[in-house]
N, C-alpha and C positions, 0 to 999 in steps of 0.2 A: 606815534613816532614810528618811522621807517628805518629799519635796521638791515643792512646788507652784510652778509657774511661771506667772503670768498675764500677759498683754500689758499694758503701760502706756499705749499709745496706740491709737487707733482708725485702724488702717491701711487698712481698706476705705473710711472716710470720705475719707481722703487720696487715695486711689486715684481715687475719684469726682470730688473737685476738680479732680484733674490731668487726667482724662478730659474734663470740661467744659471746663476751660481751653484744652486741646489743640484741641478742636473749635471753640471760639471763635476761636483763634488761627488755626486753618486757614482759616476763613471770611474773617478780616480779611485775612490774607496773601494769599489768593487775589484778592481785590478789589484789593490794592495791586499784585499781579503784573499784572494786566490793565492797571492805570493806567501802570505803568511801561513795559510792552510797547507800549502805544498811543502814549505820549509817545516812545519809543524811535524809532518810525516817522516821526514828525512833527516832532519837535524839532532844533535845530541842535546840541545837546549830546548826541549820541548815545552817547558813552562813559560819561557820568554815569548816564544812564537805564540803560544795559545793566548798569552795576555795580549799580545799585539794584535791577534785576529778579533779578539773580543772588543777592544777598544775600536778597532777599524769597522766591525759590524754595528756597534752601537752609534757611532758616528754617521754611518750610513743611513739607519733607522731615523736618526735626528735630521738629515737632509731630506729624506723622504716626507716627513712630517712638514718641513718648511716648504715644500711643495704646495700642500693644501693651504697652508697659511699665505703663501704669495699669490694663490689663485684668489683668495678671500680678498687680499689686499689689492689686487688689480681690479676685481670688480667693484669693491667698495670705493676704491680711489677714483675709478671712472665716473662713478655717480656723483661723487663729491666735485670732481672737477667739472662736470657739464651742468650741474644743477648750482643755482644760487639760492641759498636758503633766506626767505624773506620773512621778517616777523614784524606785522603791522599792528599797531596798538590803535584802535579805534576811538579811544577817548578824546585824543586831541590830534585829529588828522589835518594838518595844515596843507591845502593843496598847493600853496605857492611855494612850499620847500619840497616838493616832489619833482624830481627831474628824471626824465627818462631818455632813451637812446633807442631809435627805431622808428618805425619797423624797418627789419632788414629784409632781404630776400625771401626769408621764410615767413614774413609776417609776425616776427617776433619783437616785442618791446622790451629792452633792457632797462631796469631801473638803477639808477647811480651814475648816469652819465652827466658830466658838467659841460654846460653850455656857455659859449663865448659871451653872450650878452644876457641880461637880465630879462629883457623882452623875450627871446626865445625860450628861456627857462620857464616863465611865467606862463607862456601860450601852451607849452608842452604839459606843463603841470596842470593846467586847467582842463585841457583834453583829457588827461589820464584821469584827473578826479571825477569827470563826467562819465568817462567809462567805468570806472568802479562803482558809482552810483547807479549807472544802468545795469551792471552785471549783479549788484546786490539786490535791486528790485525785482 
C-alpha cells in the first residue's frame, strides 16, 4: 500500500514569524530594561523598579530562547515542506493503483497525482512499477 503524507501547514513561515517577533521583543525589552534600571537608581520606589527590571530581563531571556527554537522550526519546517514522506508496503503492491506526476524539468517523478483518464493512470503506473522493479534488482 502506498501512503502519501504532505504537510498541512507552512511551518517554516511560522518559524520566520516567531524569529522576527522574538527579535522585535528583544529590542523592545532591552529598551525597557534600560529605563527600569535607570529609574531604579533615581526613584524613591526602588523595589517596584527592581521588580519590573527583573521581569523585563526574564522576558528578554525567554525571547532569546525563542530565537533558537524558531531556527529549529524553520529548518525542520523546510525539510517537511520540501520532502514527501512515502511509506510503501511491499506485501500487496498493486501497480494499477500507483499514479505519478512527472517527470518535471528536474526529472523528478511525484507520486499521488490524479490523472484525467484511467488509461493515462494505468500507463504511468505500469512504467513506475517497472522502474521500481528495476531499481530493486
